[in-house]
C-alpha positions in Angstrom: 100.2 113.5 105.4 103.3 115.6 104.8 105.8 115.0 102.0 109.4 113.9 102.6 112.7 114.4 100.7 115.6 112.1 100.4 119.2 112.4 101.6 122.6 111.3 100.2 123.9 107.8 100.7 127.4 106.7 101.3 129.9 105.4 98.8 132.1 102.4 99.6 133.3 99.3 97.9 134.7 95.8 98.2 133.8 92.1 97.8 130.3 90.7 98.1 130.5 90.3 101.9 131.6 93.8 102.3 128.8 95.0 100.0 126.4 93.2 102.3 127.8 95.2 105.2 127.7 98.4 103.2 124.0 97.9 102.4 123.2 97.4 106.1 125.3 100.4 107.0 123.6 102.6 104.5 120.1 101.4 105.4 120.9 101.8 109.1 118.0 99.4 109.9 118.0 95.6 109.3 114.3 94.7 109.2 115.2 91.0 109.2 117.7 91.2 112.1 115.5 89.1 114.5 115.0 86.4 111.8 118.6 85.9 110.7 120.3 82.6 111.6 123.4 80.6 110.6 122.7 78.7 107.3 120.5 81.4 105.9 120.8 82.2 102.2 123.5 84.8 101.6 121.1 87.1 99.9 117.6 88.4 100.9 116.5 89.2 97.4 117.7 88.3 93.9 116.6 90.0 90.7 117.6 90.3 87.1 116.8 92.6 84.2 118.1 95.4 82.1 120.0 98.4 83.7 119.5 101.7 81.8 121.4 104.9 82.3 118.6 107.3 83.2 118.9 111.0 82.4 116.1 112.9 84.0 115.0 116.5 83.2 112.8 118.2 85.7 111.4 121.7 86.2 109.6 121.7 82.9 106.4 123.7 83.1 104.7 121.9 80.2 105.5 119.1 77.7 108.0 120.0 75.1 106.5 121.7 72.1 107.3 120.5 68.6 109.8 122.8 66.8 110.9 124.7 69.9 113.7 124.3 72.5 112.8 123.8 76.1 115.0 124.4 79.1 114.7 122.3 82.2 115.5 123.8 85.6 116.9 120.5 86.9 118.7 117.4 85.7 120.1 114.2 87.2 121.5 110.9 86.1 121.4 107.5 87.7 121.1 103.8 87.0 117.5 102.9 86.0 115.5 100.0 84.7 115.9 97.0 87.1 118.3 99.2 89.1 115.3 101.1 90.5 114.1 98.0 92.3 117.6 96.9 93.4 118.3 100.3 94.9 114.9 100.4 96.7 115.5 97.0 98.2 119.0 97.8 99.3 118.0 101.1 101.0 115.4 99.2 103.0 118.1 97.0 104.4 117.8 93.9 102.3 120.9 92.1 101.1 120.3 92.4 97.3 121.9 90.5 94.5 121.5 91.6 90.8 122.2 89.8 87.6 122.4 92.2 84.6 124.4 93.0 81.6 126.5 96.2 81.7 128.0 98.0 78.7 131.7 98.5 78.6 131.3 102.2 78.0 131.5 105.0 80.6 127.8 104.8 81.2 128.1 101.1 82.1 131.0 101.8 84.4 129.1 104.6 86.1 126.0 102.4 86.7 128.1 99.5 88.0 130.0 101.8 90.4 126.8 103.5 91.6 125.1 100.2 92.4 128.1 98.2 93.8 129.9 101.0 95.7 127.1 103.5 96.2 124.3 101.1 97.1 126.1 98.0 98.4 124.4 95.7 95.8 126.0 92.4 94.9 126.8 92.3 91.2 128.6 88.9 91.2 126.0 87.4 88.8 126.3 90.5 86.5 128.6 90.8 83.5 130.3 93.6 81.5 129.7 92.9 77.8 132.6 93.9 75.5 131.5 96.1 72.6 128.0 96.6 73.9 126.8 100.1 74.8 124.6 100.8 77.7 120.8 101.3 77.1 119.8 104.9 77.8 116.5 106.5 78.8 115.9 110.2 78.8 112.9 111.1 81.0 111.1 114.5 81.1 109.0 115.1 84.2 106.2 117.7 84.2 102.8 118.2 85.7 103.2 115.0 87.8 103.7 112.8 84.8 106.7 111.8 82.7 107.6 111.2 79.1 110.5 108.8 78.3 112.6 108.1 75.2 114.8 105.0 75.3 117.5 103.5 73.1 119.4 100.3 73.4 120.3 96.9 71.8 119.8 93.4 73.1 122.9 92.0 74.8 124.3 88.7 73.5 122.2 85.7 74.7 125.1 84.4 76.8 125.0 87.6 78.9 121.4 87.3 80.0 120.2 86.0 83.4 121.9 82.8 84.6 119.6 79.8 84.7 120.9 78.9 88.2 120.4 82.0 90.4 122.2 82.4 93.7 120.4 81.2 96.9 118.1 84.0 98.2 115.1 84.3 100.5 113.1 86.0 97.7 113.3 87.0 94.1 111.5 89.7 92.2 110.4 88.8 88.6 108.8 90.7 85.8 106.5 88.2 84.0 106.3 88.3 80.2 103.2 87.0 78.5 103.8 83.9 76.5 107.3 83.4 77.7 108.9 81.4 80.6 112.0 82.5 82.4 113.9 79.3 83.4 115.5 80.9 86.4 112.1 81.5 88.1 111.3 77.8 88.3 114.8 77.0 89.4 114.7 79.6 92.2 111.3 78.5 93.4 112.5 74.8 93.5 115.3 75.9 95.8 112.8 77.6 98.2 113.1 81.2 97.0 109.8 83.1 97.4 108.9 84.7 94.1 107.2 88.1 93.9 106.1 89.1 90.4 104.8 92.1 88.5 103.9 92.4 84.9 103.9 95.0 82.2 101.2 96.1 79.7 100.2 93.2 77.4 100.8 94.7 74.0 99.3 91.6 72.3 95.9 92.5 73.8 95.3 88.9 74.8 95.3 89.4 78.6 95.4 85.7 79.1 96.5 84.5 82.6 97.5 81.2 81.1 100.1 83.1 79.2 101.8 84.0 82.5 103.1 80.5 82.9 105.6 81.4 85.6 102.8 82.7 87.8 102.5 79.1 89.1 105.9 79.5 90.9 105.0 82.8 92.5 104.0 83.6 96.1 102.7 87.1 95.3 101.5 88.9 92.1 101.4 92.8 92.1 99.7 94.2 89.1 98.0 97.6 88.9 94.2 97.9 88.8 93.8 98.0 85.0 96.1 95.0 84.5 94.3 93.0 87.2 90.9 93.7 85.8 91.9 92.9 82.2 93.6 89.6 83.2 90.6 88.5 85.3 87.7 90.1 83.3 86.6 91.6 86.6 84.7 94.9 86.7 86.4 96.3 89.8 90.0 96.0 91.2 88.9 94.3 94.5 87.1 91.6 92.7 90.1 91.2 90.4 92.4 90.7 93.4 90.2 87.9 94.8 90.0 86.3 91.4 93.8 86.3 91.1 94.2 84.3 94.3 92.9 81.3 92.3 96.3 81.4 90.6 98.7 82.8 93.2 98.5 82.8 97.0 98.8 86.6 97.5 97.4 89.2 95.1 98.2 92.9 95.6 96.4 95.4 93.3 97.6 99.0 93.2 94.9 101.6 92.9 96.8 104.7 92.1 95.6 107.7 94.1 93.2 105.4 96.0 96.0 103.3 97.5 96.2 99.5 97.3 94.2 96.4 98.1 95.6 92.9 98.9 94.3 89.4 99.5 96.1 86.5 101.1 94.4 83.2 100.2 96.3 81.1 102.7 95.5 83.2 105.8 92.2 84.7 104.6 93.5 88.2 105.3 92.4 91.2 103.2 93.8 94.7 103.5 93.2 98.1 102.0 95.4 101.0 102.7 94.6 104.5 101.3 97.3 106.4 99.4 99.2 109.2 101.2 98.4 112.5 99.6 101.6 114.1 98.3 102.6 116.5 95.6 104.2 114.3 93.0 107.3 115.6 91.2 108.2 112.5 89.2 106.5 109.0 89.4 109.4 107.2 87.8 110.2 104.0 89.7 107.3 104.4 92.2 105.9 101.0 91.2 109.3 99.4 91.9 109.6 101.1 95.2 106.1 99.8 96.1 107.1 96.2 95.4 110.3 96.7 97.4 108.4 97.8 100.4 105.9 94.9 100.2 108.8 92.4 99.8 110.5 93.9 102.8 107.4 93.6 105.0 106.7 90.1 103.8 110.2 88.8 104.6 110.0 90.4 108.0 106.8 88.5 108.7 104.5 91.5 109.1 100.7 91.4 108.9 99.3 92.0 105.4 98.0 95.5 106.2 101.5 96.6 107.5 103.2 95.3 104.4 100.8 97.2 102.3 101.2 100.4 104.4 105.0 100.3 104.1 104.8 99.7 100.3 102.4 102.7 99.9 104.5 104.9 102.1 107.8 104.3 100.4 106.1 104.8 97.0 104.7 108.1 98.2 108.0 109.3 99.4 109.7 108.4 96.2 107.5 110.4 93.9 108.6 113.6 95.6 112.1 113.3 94.2 113.0 112.9 90.6 114.5 109.8 89.0 114.0 106.1 89.7 116.9 104.8 91.8 117.7 108.3 93.0 114.3 108.7 94.7 114.0 105.4 96.5 113.7 106.2 100.2 115.7 104.5 103.0 115.0 104.4 106.8 116.3 107.9 107.3 113.6 109.3 105.0 110.9 107.0 106.5 112.0 108.0 110.1 112.0 111.7 109.3 108.6 111.5 107.7 107.2 109.5 110.7 108.5 112.0 113.2 107.3 114.9 111.2 103.7 113.7 110.8 103.5 112.8 114.5 104.4 116.4 115.4 101.4 117.9 113.5 98.3 118.6 115.5 96.1 118.3 112.4 96.9 114.7 111.8 94.1 112.1 112.0 94.7 109.8 115.0 93.4 106.8 113.1 95.8 107.5 110.2 98.7 107.7 112.6 97.8 104.4 114.2 97.9 102.8 110.8 101.7 103.5 110.7 102.4 102.9 114.4 104.3 99.7 113.4 107.1 102.0 112.4 107.9 103.0 116.0 110.1 100.0 117.0 111.9 100.0 113.6 113.3 103.5 113.7 116.2 104.1 116.2 116.5 107.6 117.7 119.8 108.2 115.9 117.9 108.3 112.6 116.3 111.6 113.7 117.3 114.1 111.0 116.4 117.7 110.3 113.4 118.3 108.1 113.1 118.5 105.1 115.7 116.0 103.7 117.1 116.0 100.2 119.3 113.6 98.4 122.4 114.8 96.6 122.1 114.5 92.8 124.9 112.4 91.2 126.1 113.7 87.9 128.4 111.9 85.4 131.7 113.6 85.0 132.6 114.8 88.5 135.6 113.2 90.1 135.3 111.4 93.5 136.7 114.4 95.3 134.5 116.9 93.6 
């Protein structure tokens, strides 16, 4: 199917209630509109983690060569780290609350402003840490891959995630082998649905028992290699089924082959192939995938539709550079859907796979093709 490009968001500000309205306005679609009722939690999704300032260089023909100077044809800056996930959720119309430490330097101020005012994300649980500089990642994108260099210091312990998170329909957690995060159990006890991913196990143990907080999770979303290592399975699909002995829903991403999911409670299985695109920068694609799956789950969609939205949003994101910069919203999704329907060469079966998008995308989201997001740069004034 055809690629898509992103467009610029709007910049507003205000208190948490206004930020909620801002997020809905930017997203232009509320996927949970039919489910909302008085007494609902104030937030759809809560998450916590480290916010980086990402500086991304693109347009490199090859990897930098030792002892030489390379010039990039493009550069952008944006909040990264956990901000990739937060931005992806907000752009899909979910009311998103983030707990993170921000440096009191210009980088921290920029990231705070971009998330709160630019994306409508609630930062009430977040804190600015005096005397702490923002973590920074420099990313170089070339040949569809990326190389990253990061620098940062741990914030003071009192500035980490609160043990009592705000009420939310769902939370996204990154599990750490051998370590519990107290807020996960507390959120689950209050009825928050926990969606978890995991990073590479540097210890080499690959012991599911070490992921103690998995017992509180509704869904676990590892990649194929992680899933097979944790379960000792020889193929990703077998690994997904094995994981459902520990968590109700297992979703295994298969890279260029798409994704496979199993829901133990309903007996559903689903496999959705990847959308063929020309990847510019894969930074944040995994976060965008999780955001799409969370959105479809909270909306009550069938497993296959949730998987399809997750794969689609990830595919759209890799065609732009940066993490939070590239996360698509409903304008991008709508433009892509109208574009692929207009092509005579499309496979009818493939189009039917995404027909669930039709009632979600109002006609006023029809935008010219292609779309491209404006690239924010530190240093320009608001009227630049």
